[in-house]
C-alpha positions as CSV (number, residue, x, y, z in Angstrom):
1,M,9.7,14.1,-15.8
2,H,10.3,10.7,-17.3
3,T,8.0,7.9,-17.3
4,I,9.1,4.4,-16.5
5,E,6.6,1.4,-17.7
6,I,6.4,-1.3,-15.2
7,Q,5.2,-4.5,-15.9
8,K,4.1,-5.6,-12.4
9,E,4.0,-4.4,-9.0
10,P,5.7,-3.8,-6.7
11,V,9.3,-3.9,-7.7
12,E,12.3,-3.2,-5.4
13,L,13.6,0.6,-6.0
14,Y,17.1,-0.9,-6.4
15,K,16.2,-3.0,-9.6
16,I,14.6,-0.1,-11.2
17,L,17.7,1.8,-11.1
18,K,19.6,-1.0,-12.3
19,F,17.3,-2.1,-15.3
20,E,16.7,1.5,-16.4
21,G,20.2,1.8,-16.8
22,M,20.3,4.6,-14.3
23,T,23.4,2.5,-12.3
24,S,25.8,0.0,-13.9
25,T,25.4,-2.6,-11.4
26,G,22.7,-3.5,-8.5
27,G,25.3,-3.3,-6.0
28,E,25.7,0.5,-7.4
29,A,22.4,1.2,-7.2
30,K,22.0,-0.1,-3.3
31,L,25.0,2.4,-2.2
32,L,23.4,5.1,-3.8
33,I,20.0,4.4,-2.4
34,G,22.0,3.6,1.2
35,D,23.7,7.3,0.6
36,G,20.6,8.9,0.3
37,Q,21.0,10.0,-3.1
38,V,17.2,9.0,-4.4
39,T,14.0,10.1,-3.7
40,V,10.8,8.6,-3.3
41,N,7.6,10.7,-3.5
42,G,9.5,14.2,-3.1
43,E,11.4,12.5,0.2
44,T,14.9,11.0,0.9
45,E,15.0,6.8,0.6
46,T,17.2,5.0,2.2
47,R,15.4,1.3,1.8
48,R,17.1,-0.4,-1.0
49,R,14.6,-2.9,-1.4
50,R,11.7,-0.6,-1.1
51,K,8.9,-1.9,-3.0
52,M,7.3,0.7,-5.6
53,V,4.2,0.9,-6.7
54,N,2.2,2.5,-10.1
55,G,2.0,6.5,-9.6
56,D,5.6,6.7,-7.2
57,V,7.9,9.2,-8.4
58,I,11.7,8.5,-8.0
59,G,14.2,11.4,-7.8
60,F,17.6,10.5,-8.8
61,R,20.7,13.1,-10.4
62,G,18.2,16.0,-10.5
63,D,16.0,14.1,-13.1
64,Q,12.1,12.6,-11.9
65,F,10.9,9.3,-13.0
66,H,7.3,8.5,-12.5
67,L,6.4,4.6,-12.6
68,Q,3.5,3.6,-14.8
69,L,1.6,0.2,-14.7
70,S,1.9,-1.5,-18.3
71,T,-1.8,-1.6,-19.5
72,H,-0.2,-4.2,-22.3
73,T,-1.3,-7.4,-22.1
74,E,0.3,-10.5,-24.3
75,E,-1.4,-12.2,-26.7
76,I,-1.2,-16.2,-26.7
């Protein structure tokens, strides 16, 4: 299982696929999600804008990705 670190929550599902390089574009991510090719926490997810939070697990193309909220804080 791979870990994806997110900086804030919630994050829309399609944005994670796009920004993590799993798809080339946000449009492609939305099509794949709408087509039922993505799972969230073990269940098929077709909502493109599903709000993802710390601890959620995305299944995509045979891999699983665990979302982890970043504990890193920037110093000013």
